[in-house]
mmCIF file of the N, C-alpha and C atoms, coordinates in Angstrom:
data_MODEL
# 
_entry.id   MODEL 
# 
loop_
_atom_site.group_PDB 
_atom_site.id 
_atom_site.type_symbol 
_atom_site.label_atom_id 
_atom_site.label_alt_id 
_atom_site.label_comp_id 
_atom_site.label_asym_id 
_atom_site.label_entity_id 
_atom_site.label_seq_id 
_atom_site.pdbx_PDB_ins_code 
_atom_site.Cartn_x 
_atom_site.Cartn_y 
_atom_site.Cartn_z 
_atom_site.occupancy 
_atom_site.B_iso_or_equiv 
_atom_site.pdbx_formal_charge 
_atom_site.auth_seq_id 
_atom_site.auth_comp_id 
_atom_site.auth_asym_id 
_atom_site.auth_atom_id 
_atom_site.pdbx_PDB_model_num 
ATOM 1   N N  . MET A 1 1  ? 18.253  25.770 13.151 1.00 0.00 ? 1  MET A N  1 
ATOM 2   C CA . MET A 1 1  ? 17.487  25.609 14.381 1.00 0.00 ? 1  MET A CA 1 
ATOM 3   C C  . MET A 1 1  ? 18.337  26.129 15.536 1.00 0.00 ? 1  MET A C  1 
ATOM 4   N N  . SER A 1 2  ? 17.728  26.941 16.367 1.00 0.00 ? 2  SER A N  1 
ATOM 5   C CA . SER A 1 2  ? 18.447  27.546 17.469 1.00 0.00 ? 2  SER A CA 1 
ATOM 6   C C  . SER A 1 2  ? 18.678  26.538 18.600 1.00 0.00 ? 2  SER A C  1 
ATOM 7   N N  . TYR A 1 3  ? 19.552  26.896 19.502 1.00 0.00 ? 3  TYR A N  1 
ATOM 8   C CA . TYR A 1 3  ? 19.860  26.031 20.637 1.00 0.00 ? 3  TYR A CA 1 
ATOM 9   C C  . TYR A 1 3  ? 18.634  25.820 21.518 1.00 0.00 ? 3  TYR A C  1 
ATOM 10  N N  . GLN A 1 4  ? 17.859  26.897 21.752 1.00 0.00 ? 4  GLN A N  1 
ATOM 11  C CA . GLN A 1 4  ? 16.676  26.771 22.606 1.00 0.00 ? 4  GLN A CA 1 
ATOM 12  C C  . GLN A 1 4  ? 15.644  25.831 21.996 1.00 0.00 ? 4  GLN A C  1 
ATOM 13  N N  . THR A 1 5  ? 15.483  25.865 20.679 1.00 0.00 ? 5  THR A N  1 
ATOM 14  C CA . THR A 1 5  ? 14.526  24.977 20.017 1.00 0.00 ? 5  THR A CA 1 
ATOM 15  C C  . THR A 1 5  ? 14.964  23.533 20.168 1.00 0.00 ? 5  THR A C  1 
ATOM 16  N N  . LYS A 1 6  ? 16.262  23.269 20.033 1.00 0.00 ? 6  LYS A N  1 
ATOM 17  C CA . LYS A 1 6  ? 16.771  21.911 20.212 1.00 0.00 ? 6  LYS A CA 1 
ATOM 18  C C  . LYS A 1 6  ? 16.510  21.420 21.632 1.00 0.00 ? 6  LYS A C  1 
ATOM 19  N N  . VAL A 1 7  ? 16.755  22.274 22.606 1.00 0.00 ? 7  VAL A N  1 
ATOM 20  C CA . VAL A 1 7  ? 16.562  21.883 24.002 1.00 0.00 ? 7  VAL A CA 1 
ATOM 21  C C  . VAL A 1 7  ? 15.081  21.614 24.263 1.00 0.00 ? 7  VAL A C  1 
ATOM 22  N N  . ARG A 1 8  ? 14.199  22.489 23.782 1.00 0.00 ? 8  ARG A N  1 
ATOM 23  C CA . ARG A 1 8  ? 12.770  22.325 23.999 1.00 0.00 ? 8  ARG A CA 1 
ATOM 24  C C  . ARG A 1 8  ? 12.263  21.075 23.291 1.00 0.00 ? 8  ARG A C  1 
ATOM 25  N N  . ALA A 1 9  ? 12.759  20.809 22.091 1.00 0.00 ? 9  ALA A N  1 
ATOM 26  C CA . ALA A 1 9  ? 12.332  19.626 21.344 1.00 0.00 ? 9  ALA A CA 1 
ATOM 27  C C  . ALA A 1 9  ? 12.790  18.359 22.031 1.00 0.00 ? 9  ALA A C  1 
ATOM 28  N N  . ASN A 1 10 ? 13.953  18.382 22.631 1.00 0.00 ? 10 ASN A N  1 
ATOM 29  C CA . ASN A 1 10 ? 14.445  17.204 23.336 1.00 0.00 ? 10 ASN A CA 1 
ATOM 30  C C  . ASN A 1 10 ? 13.752  17.016 24.675 1.00 0.00 ? 10 ASN A C  1 
ATOM 31  N N  . TYR A 1 11 ? 13.209  18.083 25.230 1.00 0.00 ? 11 TYR A N  1 
ATOM 32  C CA . TYR A 1 11 ? 12.577  18.025 26.537 1.00 0.00 ? 11 TYR A CA 1 
ATOM 33  C C  . TYR A 1 11 ? 11.199  17.369 26.463 1.00 0.00 ? 11 TYR A C  1 
ATOM 34  N N  . LEU A 1 12 ? 10.476  17.595 25.374 1.00 0.00 ? 12 LEU A N  1 
ATOM 35  C CA . LEU A 1 12 ? 9.130   17.054 25.236 1.00 0.00 ? 12 LEU A CA 1 
ATOM 36  C C  . LEU A 1 12 ? 9.176   15.611 24.756 1.00 0.00 ? 12 LEU A C  1 
ATOM 37  N N  . ASN A 1 13 ? 8.293   14.768 25.303 1.00 0.00 ? 13 ASN A N  1 
ATOM 38  C CA . ASN A 1 13 ? 8.207   13.401 24.814 1.00 0.00 ? 13 ASN A CA 1 
ATOM 39  C C  . ASN A 1 13 ? 7.266   13.342 23.614 1.00 0.00 ? 13 ASN A C  1 
ATOM 40  N N  . ARG A 1 14 ? 7.101   12.150 23.033 1.00 0.00 ? 14 ARG A N  1 
ATOM 41  C CA . ARG A 1 14 ? 6.301   12.009 21.812 1.00 0.00 ? 14 ARG A CA 1 
ATOM 42  C C  . ARG A 1 14 ? 4.852   12.428 22.021 1.00 0.00 ? 14 ARG A C  1 
ATOM 43  N N  . THR A 1 15 ? 4.271   12.043 23.134 1.00 0.00 ? 15 THR A N  1 
ATOM 44  C CA . THR A 1 15 ? 2.872   12.363 23.399 1.00 0.00 ? 15 THR A CA 1 
ATOM 45  C C  . THR A 1 15 ? 2.690   13.866 23.599 1.00 0.00 ? 15 THR A C  1 
ATOM 46  N N  . ALA A 1 16 ? 3.634   14.508 24.254 1.00 0.00 ? 16 ALA A N  1 
ATOM 47  C CA . ALA A 1 16 ? 3.558   15.955 24.452 1.00 0.00 ? 16 ALA A CA 1 
ATOM 48  C C  . ALA A 1 16 ? 3.677   16.697 23.123 1.00 0.00 ? 16 ALA A C  1 
ATOM 49  N N  . LYS A 1 17 ? 4.523   16.198 22.224 1.00 0.00 ? 17 LYS A N  1 
ATOM 50  C CA . LYS A 1 17 ? 4.648   16.816 20.903 1.00 0.00 ? 17 LYS A CA 1 
ATOM 51  C C  . LYS A 1 17 ? 3.366   16.638 20.104 1.00 0.00 ? 17 LYS A C  1 
ATOM 52  N N  . LEU A 1 18 ? 2.705   15.504 20.260 1.00 0.00 ? 18 LEU A N  1 
ATOM 53  C CA . LEU A 1 18 ? 1.431   15.279 19.581 1.00 0.00 ? 18 LEU A CA 1 
ATOM 54  C C  . LEU A 1 18 ? 0.374   16.246 20.110 1.00 0.00 ? 18 LEU A C  1 
ATOM 55  N N  . ALA A 1 19 ? 0.315   16.438 21.417 1.00 0.00 ? 19 ALA A N  1 
ATOM 56  C CA . ALA A 1 19 ? -0.634  17.383 22.004 1.00 0.00 ? 19 ALA A CA 1 
ATOM 57  C C  . ALA A 1 19 ? -0.312  18.813 21.565 1.00 0.00 ? 19 ALA A C  1 
ATOM 58  N N  . PHE A 1 20 ? 0.964   19.144 21.508 1.00 0.00 ? 20 PHE A N  1 
ATOM 59  C CA . PHE A 1 20 ? 1.414   20.456 21.044 1.00 0.00 ? 20 PHE A CA 1 
ATOM 60  C C  . PHE A 1 20 ? 0.914   20.697 19.625 1.00 0.00 ? 20 PHE A C  1 
ATOM 61  N N  . PHE A 1 21 ? 1.034   19.667 18.769 1.00 0.00 ? 21 PHE A N  1 
ATOM 62  C CA . PHE A 1 21 ? 0.599   19.767 17.374 1.00 0.00 ? 21 PHE A CA 1 
ATOM 63  C C  . PHE A 1 21 ? -0.915  19.913 17.265 1.00 0.00 ? 21 PHE A C  1 
ATOM 64  N N  . THR A 1 22 ? -1.672  19.119 18.017 1.00 0.00 ? 22 THR A N  1 
ATOM 65  C CA . THR A 1 22 ? -3.129  19.156 17.885 1.00 0.00 ? 22 THR A CA 1 
ATOM 66  C C  . THR A 1 22 ? -3.710  20.488 18.331 1.00 0.00 ? 22 THR A C  1 
ATOM 67  N N  . HIS A 1 23 ? -3.063  21.171 19.272 1.00 0.00 ? 23 HIS A N  1 
ATOM 68  C CA . HIS A 1 23 ? -3.540  22.479 19.722 1.00 0.00 ? 23 HIS A CA 1 
ATOM 69  C C  . HIS A 1 23 ? -3.217  23.589 18.726 1.00 0.00 ? 23 HIS A C  1 
ATOM 70  N N  . ARG A 1 24 ? -2.296  23.328 17.800 1.00 0.00 ? 24 ARG A N  1 
ATOM 71  C CA . ARG A 1 24 ? -1.872  24.345 16.852 1.00 0.00 ? 24 ARG A CA 1 
ATOM 72  C C  . ARG A 1 24 ? -2.115  23.944 15.394 1.00 0.00 ? 24 ARG A C  1 
ATOM 73  N N  . GLN A 1 25 ? -2.810  22.856 15.183 1.00 0.00 ? 25 GLN A N  1 
ATOM 74  C CA . GLN A 1 25 ? -3.006  22.300 13.846 1.00 0.00 ? 25 GLN A CA 1 
ATOM 75  C C  . GLN A 1 25 ? -3.903  23.190 12.994 1.00 0.00 ? 25 GLN A C  1 
ATOM 76  N N  . LYS A 1 26 ? -3.516  23.342 11.727 1.00 0.00 ? 26 LYS A N  1 
ATOM 77  C CA . LYS A 1 26 ? -4.304  24.089 10.755 1.00 0.00 ? 26 LYS A CA 1 
ATOM 78  C C  . LYS A 1 26 ? -4.617  23.180 9.578  1.00 0.00 ? 26 LYS A C  1 
ATOM 79  N N  . GLN A 1 27 ? -5.525  23.634 8.740  1.00 0.00 ? 27 GLN A N  1 
ATOM 80  C CA . GLN A 1 27 ? -5.916  22.852 7.574  1.00 0.00 ? 27 GLN A CA 1 
ATOM 81  C C  . GLN A 1 27 ? -4.720  22.700 6.631  1.00 0.00 ? 27 GLN A C  1 
ATOM 82  N N  . GLY A 1 28 ? -4.483  21.493 6.182  1.00 0.00 ? 28 GLY A N  1 
ATOM 83  C CA . GLY A 1 28 ? -3.383  21.217 5.271  1.00 0.00 ? 28 GLY A CA 1 
ATOM 84  C C  . GLY A 1 28 ? -2.115  20.744 5.947  1.00 0.00 ? 28 GLY A C  1 
ATOM 85  N N  . ASP A 1 29 ? -2.082  20.760 7.276  1.00 0.00 ? 29 ASP A N  1 
ATOM 86  C CA . ASP A 1 29 ? -0.868  20.333 7.983  1.00 0.00 ? 29 ASP A CA 1 
ATOM 87  C C  . ASP A 1 29 ? -0.584  18.846 7.806  1.00 0.00 ? 29 ASP A C  1 
ATOM 88  N N  . LEU A 1 30 ? -1.614  18.031 7.798  1.00 0.00 ? 30 LEU A N  1 
ATOM 89  C CA . LEU A 1 30 ? -1.397  16.588 7.630  1.00 0.00 ? 30 LEU A CA 1 
ATOM 90  C C  . LEU A 1 30 ? -0.837  16.282 6.247  1.00 0.00 ? 30 LEU A C  1 
ATOM 91  N N  . THR A 1 31 ? -1.251  17.030 5.247  1.00 0.00 ? 31 THR A N  1 
ATOM 92  C CA . THR A 1 31 ? -0.710  16.849 3.904  1.00 0.00 ? 31 THR A CA 1 
ATOM 93  C C  . THR A 1 31 ? 0.761   17.223 3.860  1.00 0.00 ? 31 THR A C  1 
ATOM 94  N N  . ARG A 1 32 ? 1.114   18.326 4.509  1.00 0.00 ? 32 ARG A N  1 
ATOM 95  C CA . ARG A 1 32 ? 2.528   18.731 4.567  1.00 0.00 ? 32 ARG A CA 1 
ATOM 96  C C  . ARG A 1 32 ? 3.358   17.698 5.321  1.00 0.00 ? 32 ARG A C  1 
ATOM 97  N N  . LEU A 1 33 ? 2.804   17.162 6.414  1.00 0.00 ? 33 LEU A N  1 
ATOM 98  C CA . LEU A 1 33 ? 3.524   16.146 7.178  1.00 0.00 ? 33 LEU A CA 1 
ATOM 99  C C  . LEU A 1 33 ? 3.719   14.878 6.358  1.00 0.00 ? 33 LEU A C  1 
ATOM 100 N N  . SER A 1 34 ? 2.706   14.510 5.591  1.00 0.00 ? 34 SER A N  1 
ATOM 101 C CA . SER A 1 34 ? 2.833   13.290 4.793  1.00 0.00 ? 34 SER A CA 1 
ATOM 102 C C  . SER A 1 34 ? 3.905   13.461 3.723  1.00 0.00 ? 34 SER A C  1 
ATOM 103 N N  . GLU A 1 35 ? 4.026   14.658 3.163  1.00 0.00 ? 35 GLU A N  1 
ATOM 104 C CA . GLU A 1 35 ? 5.080   14.908 2.180  1.00 0.00 ? 35 GLU A CA 1 
ATOM 105 C C  . GLU A 1 35 ? 6.461   14.897 2.823  1.00 0.00 ? 35 GLU A C  1 
ATOM 106 N N  . GLU A 1 36 ? 6.567   15.413 4.040  1.00 0.00 ? 36 GLU A N  1 
ATOM 107 C CA . GLU A 1 36 ? 7.858   15.470 4.725  1.00 0.00 ? 36 GLU A CA 1 
ATOM 108 C C  . GLU A 1 36 ? 8.305   14.105 5.237  1.00 0.00 ? 36 GLU A C  1 
ATOM 109 N N  . THR A 1 37 ? 7.367   13.328 5.787  1.00 0.00 ? 37 THR A N  1 
ATOM 110 C CA . THR A 1 37 ? 7.745   12.083 6.443  1.00 0.00 ? 37 THR A CA 1 
ATOM 111 C C  . THR A 1 37 ? 7.594   10.856 5.570  1.00 0.00 ? 37 THR A C  1 
ATOM 112 N N  . GLY A 1 38 ? 6.750   10.920 4.545  1.00 0.00 ? 38 GLY A N  1 
ATOM 113 C CA . GLY A 1 38 ? 6.536   9.764  3.687  1.00 0.00 ? 38 GLY A CA 1 
ATOM 114 C C  . GLY A 1 38 ? 5.405   8.854  4.142  1.00 0.00 ? 38 GLY A C  1 
ATOM 115 N N  . TYR A 1 39 ? 4.742   9.209  5.236  1.00 0.00 ? 39 TYR A N  1 
ATOM 116 C CA . TYR A 1 39 ? 3.591   8.440  5.705  1.00 0.00 ? 39 TYR A CA 1 
ATOM 117 C C  . TYR A 1 39 ? 2.332   8.974  5.032  1.00 0.00 ? 39 TYR A C  1 
ATOM 118 N N  . SER A 1 40 ? 1.308   8.136  4.930  1.00 0.00 ? 40 SER A N  1 
ATOM 119 C CA . SER A 1 40 ? 0.065   8.565  4.282  1.00 0.00 ? 40 SER A CA 1 
ATOM 120 C C  . SER A 1 40 ? -0.717  9.514  5.191  1.00 0.00 ? 40 SER A C  1 
ATOM 121 N N  . VAL A 1 41 ? -1.586  10.292 4.573  1.00 0.00 ? 41 VAL A N  1 
ATOM 122 C CA . VAL A 1 41 ? -2.411  11.240 5.312  1.00 0.00 ? 41 VAL A CA 1 
ATOM 123 C C  . VAL A 1 41 ? -3.356  10.491 6.249  1.00 0.00 ? 41 VAL A C  1 
ATOM 124 N N  . SER A 1 42 ? -3.874  9.353  5.792  1.00 0.00 ? 42 SER A N  1 
ATOM 125 C CA . SER A 1 42 ? -4.799  8.595  6.640  1.00 0.00 ? 42 SER A CA 1 
ATOM 126 C C  . SER A 1 42 ? -4.088  8.040  7.875  1.00 0.00 ? 42 SER A C  1 
ATOM 127 N N  . HIS A 1 43 ? -2.830  7.617  7.726  1.00 0.00 ? 43 HIS A N  1 
ATOM 128 C CA . HIS A 1 43 ? -2.079  7.131  8.883  1.00 0.00 ? 43 HIS A CA 1 
ATOM 129 C C  . HIS A 1 43 ? -1.828  8.272  9.877  1.00 0.00 ? 43 HIS A C  1 
ATOM 130 N N  . LEU A 1 44 ? -1.482  9.440  9.360  1.00 0.00 ? 44 LEU A N  1 
ATOM 131 C CA . LEU A 1 44 ? -1.258  10.589 10.237 1.00 0.00 ? 44 LEU A CA 1 
ATOM 132 C C  . LEU A 1 44 ? -2.547  11.033 10.906 1.00 0.00 ? 44 LEU A C  1 
ATOM 133 N N  . SER A 1 45 ? -3.665  10.904 10.198 1.00 0.00 ? 45 SER A N  1 
ATOM 134 C CA . SER A 1 45 ? -4.963  11.222 10.788 1.00 0.00 ? 45 SER A CA 1 
ATOM 135 C C  . SER A 1 45 ? -5.285  10.262 11.925 1.00 0.00 ? 45 SER A C  1 
ATOM 136 N N  . ASN A 1 46 ? -4.957  8.995  11.753 1.00 0.00 ? 46 ASN A N  1 
ATOM 137 C CA . ASN A 1 46 ? -5.161  8.018  12.826 1.00 0.00 ? 46 ASN A CA 1 
ATOM 138 C C  . ASN A 1 46 ? -4.281  8.333  14.032 1.00 0.00 ? 46 ASN A C  1 
ATOM 139 N N  . ILE A 1 47 ? -3.087  8.841  13.793 1.00 0.00 ? 47 ILE A N  1 
ATOM 140 C CA . ILE A 1 47 ? -2.199  9.214  14.895 1.00 0.00 ? 47 ILE A CA 1 
ATOM 141 C C  . ILE A 1 47 ? -2.780  10.392 15.674 1.00 0.00 ? 47 ILE A C  1 
ATOM 142 N N  . THR A 1 48 ? -3.266  11.412 14.962 1.00 0.00 ? 48 THR A N  1 
ATOM 143 C CA . THR A 1 48 ? -3.799  12.578 15.653 1.00 0.00 ? 48 THR A CA 1 
ATOM 144 C C  . THR A 1 48 ? -5.113  12.272 16.362 1.00 0.00 ? 48 THR A C  1 
ATOM 145 N N  . ALA A 1 49 ? -5.803  11.202 15.941 1.00 0.00 ? 49 ALA A N  1 
ATOM 146 C CA . ALA A 1 49 ? -7.042  10.780 16.611 1.00 0.00 ? 49 ALA A CA 1 
ATOM 147 C C  . ALA A 1 49 ? -6.759  9.751  17.707 1.00 0.00 ? 49 ALA A C  1 
ATOM 148 N N  . PHE A 1 50 ? -5.482  9.488  17.990 1.00 0.00 ? 50 PHE A N  1 
ATOM 149 C CA . PHE A 1 50 ? -5.021  8.560  19.033 1.00 0.00 ? 50 PHE A CA 1 
ATOM 150 C C  . PHE A 1 50 ? -5.436  7.112  18.758 1.00 0.00 ? 50 PHE A C  1 
ATOM 151 N N  . ARG A 1 51 ? -5.602  6.758  17.485 1.00 0.00 ? 51 ARG A N  1 
ATOM 152 C CA . ARG A 1 51 ? -5.867  5.359  17.133 1.00 0.00 ? 51 ARG A CA 1 
ATOM 153 C C  . ARG A 1 51 ? -4.564  4.595  16.885 1.00 0.00 ? 51 ARG A C  1 
ATOM 154 N N  . ARG A 1 52 ? -3.503  5.314  16.602 1.00 0.00 ? 52 ARG A N  1 
ATOM 155 C CA . ARG A 1 52 ? -2.179  4.733  16.397 1.00 0.00 ? 52 ARG A CA 1 
ATOM 156 C C  . ARG A 1 52 ? -1.172  5.484  17.252 1.00 0.00 ? 52 ARG A C  1 
ATOM 157 N N  . ARG A 1 53 ? -0.060  4.826  17.514 1.00 0.00 ? 53 ARG A N  1 
ATOM 158 C CA . ARG A 1 53 ? 0.985   5.475  18.302 1.00 0.00 ? 53 ARG A CA 1 
ATOM 159 C C  . ARG A 1 53 ? 1.863   6.327  17.406 1.00 0.00 ? 53 ARG A C  1 
ATOM 160 N N  . VAL A 1 54 ? 2.382   7.376  17.980 1.00 0.00 ? 54 VAL A N  1 
ATOM 161 C CA . VAL A 1 54 ? 3.256   8.290  17.250 1.00 0.00 ? 54 VAL A CA 1 
ATOM 162 C C  . VAL A 1 54 ? 4.704   7.866  17.470 1.00 0.00 ? 54 VAL A C  1 
ATOM 163 N N  . ASN A 1 55 ? 5.509   7.852  16.392 1.00 0.00 ? 55 ASN A N  1 
ATOM 164 C CA . ASN A 1 55 ? 6.927   7.550  16.550 1.00 0.00 ? 55 ASN A CA 1 
ATOM 165 C C  . ASN A 1 55 ? 7.718   8.857  16.614 1.00 0.00 ? 55 ASN A C  1 
ATOM 166 N N  . ASN A 1 56 ? 8.996   8.754  16.897 1.00 0.00 ? 56 ASN A N  1 
ATOM 167 C CA . ASN A 1 56 ? 9.820   9.950  17.099 1.00 0.00 ? 56 ASN A CA 1 
ATOM 168 C C  . ASN A 1 56 ? 9.952   10.783 15.836 1.00 0.00 ? 56 ASN A C  1 
ATOM 169 N N  . GLU A 1 57 ? 10.050  10.129 14.691 1.00 0.00 ? 57 GLU A N  1 
ATOM 170 C CA . GLU A 1 57 ? 10.199  10.862 13.433 1.00 0.00 ? 57 GLU A CA 1 
ATOM 171 C C  . GLU A 1 57 ? 8.978   11.752 13.171 1.00 0.00 ? 57 GLU A C  1 
ATOM 172 N N  . ILE A 1 58 ? 7.798   11.190 13.339 1.00 0.00 ? 58 ILE A N  1 
ATOM 173 C CA . ILE A 1 58 ? 6.570   11.958 13.109 1.00 0.00 ? 58 ILE A CA 1 
ATOM 174 C C  . ILE A 1 58 ? 6.397   13.022 14.188 1.00 0.00 ? 58 ILE A C  1 
ATOM 175 N N  . ALA A 1 59 ? 6.696   12.678 15.436 1.00 0.00 ? 59 ALA A N  1 
ATOM 176 C CA . ALA A 1 59 ? 6.553   13.646 16.533 1.00 0.00 ? 59 ALA A CA 1 
ATOM 177 C C  . ALA A 1 59 ? 7.455   14.853 16.320 1.00 0.00 ? 59 ALA A C  1 
ATOM 178 N N  . ASN A 1 60 ? 8.685   14.621 15.898 1.00 0.00 ? 60 ASN A N  1 
ATOM 179 C CA . ASN A 1 60 ? 9.599   15.737 15.655 1.00 0.00 ? 60 ASN A CA 1 
ATOM 180 C C  . ASN A 1 60 ? 9.138   16.580 14.475 1.00 0.00 ? 60 ASN A C  1 
ATOM 181 N N  . ALA A 1 61 ? 8.631   15.946 13.418 1.00 0.00 ? 61 ALA A N  1 
ATOM 182 C CA . ALA A 1 61 ? 8.128   16.699 12.269 1.00 0.00 ? 61 ALA A CA 1 
ATOM 183 C C  . ALA A 1 61 ? 6.915   17.533 12.660 1.00 0.00 ? 61 ALA A C  1 
ATOM 184 N N  . MET A 1 62 ? 6.037   16.975 13.486 1.00 0.00 ? 62 MET A N  1 
ATOM 185 C CA . MET A 1 62 ? 4.868   17.728 13.969 1.00 0.00 ? 62 MET A CA 1 
ATOM 186 C C  . MET A 1 62 ? 5.304   18.941 14.774 1.00 0.00 ? 62 MET A C  1 
ATOM 187 N N  . TYR A 1 63 ? 6.263   18.744 15.640 1.00 0.00 ? 63 TYR A N  1 
ATOM 188 C CA . TYR A 1 63 ? 6.736   19.841 16.480 1.00 0.00 ? 63 TYR A CA 1 
ATOM 189 C C  . TYR A 1 63 ? 7.392   20.936 15.637 1.00 0.00 ? 63 TYR A C  1 
ATOM 190 N N  . MET A 1 64 ? 8.228   20.535 14.682 1.00 0.00 ? 64 MET A N  1 
ATOM 191 C CA . MET A 1 64 ? 8.934   21.514 13.867 1.00 0.00 ? 64 MET A CA 1 
ATOM 192 C C  . MET A 1 64 ? 7.970   22.312 12.986 1.00 0.00 ? 64 MET A C  1 
ATOM 193 N N  . LEU A 1 65 ? 6.876   21.697 12.568 1.00 0.00 ? 65 LEU A N  1 
ATOM 194 C CA . LEU A 1 65 ? 5.902   22.383 11.730 1.00 0.00 ? 65 LEU A CA 1 
ATOM 195 C C  . LEU A 1 65 ? 5.123   23.440 12.494 1.00 0.00 ? 65 LEU A C  1 
ATOM 196 N N  . THR A 1 66 ? 4.834   23.185 13.759 1.00 0.00 ? 66 THR A N  1 
ATOM 197 C CA . THR A 1 66 ? 3.952   24.081 14.521 1.00 0.00 ? 66 THR A CA 1 
ATOM 198 C C  . THR A 1 66 ? 4.646   24.803 15.667 1.00 0.00 ? 66 THR A C  1 
ATOM 199 N N  . ARG A 1 67 ? 5.940   24.793 15.739 1.00 0.00 ? 67 ARG A N  1 
ATOM 200 C CA . ARG A 1 67 ? 6.634   25.300 16.923 1.00 0.00 ? 67 ARG A CA 1 
ATOM 201 C C  . ARG A 1 67 ? 6.475   26.796 17.146 1.00 0.00 ? 67 ARG A C  1 
ATOM 202 N N  . ARG A 1 68 ? 6.263   27.587 16.110 1.00 0.00 ? 68 ARG A N  1 
ATOM 203 C CA . ARG A 1 68 ? 6.167   29.045 16.293 1.00 0.00 ? 68 ARG A CA 1 
ATOM 204 C C  . ARG A 1 68 ? 4.734   29.555 16.188 1.00 0.00 ? 68 ARG A C  1 
ATOM 205 N N  . ARG A 1 69 ? 3.780   28.664 16.210 1.00 0.00 ? 69 ARG A N  1 
ATOM 206 C CA . ARG A 1 69 ? 2.385   29.067 16.078 1.00 0.00 ? 69 ARG A CA 1 
ATOM 207 C C  . ARG A 1 69 ? 1.744   29.330 17.437 1.00 0.00 ? 69 ARG A C  1 
ATOM 208 N N  . VAL A 1 70 ? 0.680   30.106 17.389 1.00 0.00 ? 70 VAL A N  1 
ATOM 209 C CA . VAL A 1 70 ? -0.128  30.376 18.568 1.00 0.00 ? 70 VAL A CA 1 
ATOM 210 C C  . VAL A 1 70 ? -1.190  29.291 18.649 1.00 0.00 ? 70 VAL A C  1 
ATOM 211 N N  . LYS A 1 71 ? -1.602  28.944 19.855 1.00 0.00 ? 71 LYS A N  1 
ATOM 212 C CA . LYS A 1 71 ? -2.654  27.949 20.037 1.00 0.00 ? 71 LYS A CA 1 
ATOM 213 C C  . LYS A 1 71 ? -3.934  28.403 19.363 1.00 0.00 ? 71 LYS A C  1 
ATOM 214 N N  . ASN A 1 72 ? -4.705  27.453 18.863 1.00 0.00 ? 72 ASN A N  1 
ATOM 215 C CA . ASN A 1 72 ? -5.979  27.772 18.234 1.00 0.00 ? 72 ASN A CA 1 
ATOM 216 C C  . ASN A 1 72 ? -6.965  28.392 19.216 1.00 0.00 ? 72 ASN A C  1 
ATOM 217 N N  . SER A 1 73 ? -6.907  27.987 20.473 1.00 0.00 ? 73 SER A N  1 
ATOM 218 C CA . SER A 1 73 ? -7.824  28.543 21.470 1.00 0.00 ? 73 SER A CA 1 
ATOM 219 C C  . SER A 1 73 ? -7.527  30.011 21.754 1.00 0.00 ? 73 SER A C  1 
ATOM 220 N N  . GLU A 1 74 ? -6.299  30.456 21.521 1.00 0.00 ? 74 GLU A N  1 
ATOM 221 C CA . GLU A 1 74 ? -5.939  31.856 21.754 1.00 0.00 ? 74 GLU A CA 1 
ATOM 222 C C  . GLU A 1 74 ? -6.471  32.753 20.644 1.00 0.00 ? 74 GLU A C  1 
ATOM 223 N N  . TYR A 1 75 ? -6.711  32.199 19.448 1.00 0.00 ? 75 TYR A N  1 
ATOM 224 C CA . TYR A 1 75 ? -7.338  32.978 18.391 1.00 0.00 ? 75 TYR A CA 1 
ATOM 225 C C  . TYR A 1 75 ? -8.781  33.334 18.751 1.00 0.00 ? 75 TYR A C  1 
ATOM 226 N N  . ALA A 1 76 ? -9.457  32.428 19.421 1.00 0.00 ? 76 ALA A N  1 
ATOM 227 C CA . ALA A 1 76 ? -10.864 32.649 19.789 1.00 0.00 ? 76 ALA A CA 1 
ATOM 228 C C  . ALA A 1 76 ? -11.003 33.761 20.816 1.00 0.00 ? 76 ALA A C  1 
ATOM 229 N N  . GLN A 1 77 ? -10.029 33.942 21.661 1.00 0.00 ? 77 GLN A N  1 
ATOM 230 C CA . GLN A 1 77 ? -10.096 34.955 22.704 1.00 0.00 ? 77 GLN A CA 1 
ATOM 231 C C  . GLN A 1 77 ? -9.854  36.360 22.166 1.00 0.00 ? 77 GLN A C  1 
ATOM 232 N N  . ALA A 1 78 ? -9.071  36.463 21.112 1.00 0.00 ? 78 ALA A N  1 
ATOM 233 C CA . ALA A 1 78 ? -8.705  37.786 20.580 1.00 0.00 ? 78 ALA A CA 1 
ATOM 234 C C  . ALA A 1 78 ? -9.825  38.451 19.815 1.00 0.00 ? 78 ALA A C  1 
# 
């Protein structure tokens, strides 16, 4: 992980990382997150639907998974 990625990851709070993830989420991401973090897919789905709070471990995993992706809304414009 580069220095800039570390700085950017430390700059964003948990809620900002969740918003970052939801704008870049693709099919199968929750399954990958559940394998990486050990939480169930349904729990992660509740987090992305704002029914549960996100902790730092999940927020960092979400950010690391989607950090180099383009927003989903930018695909629609192209």
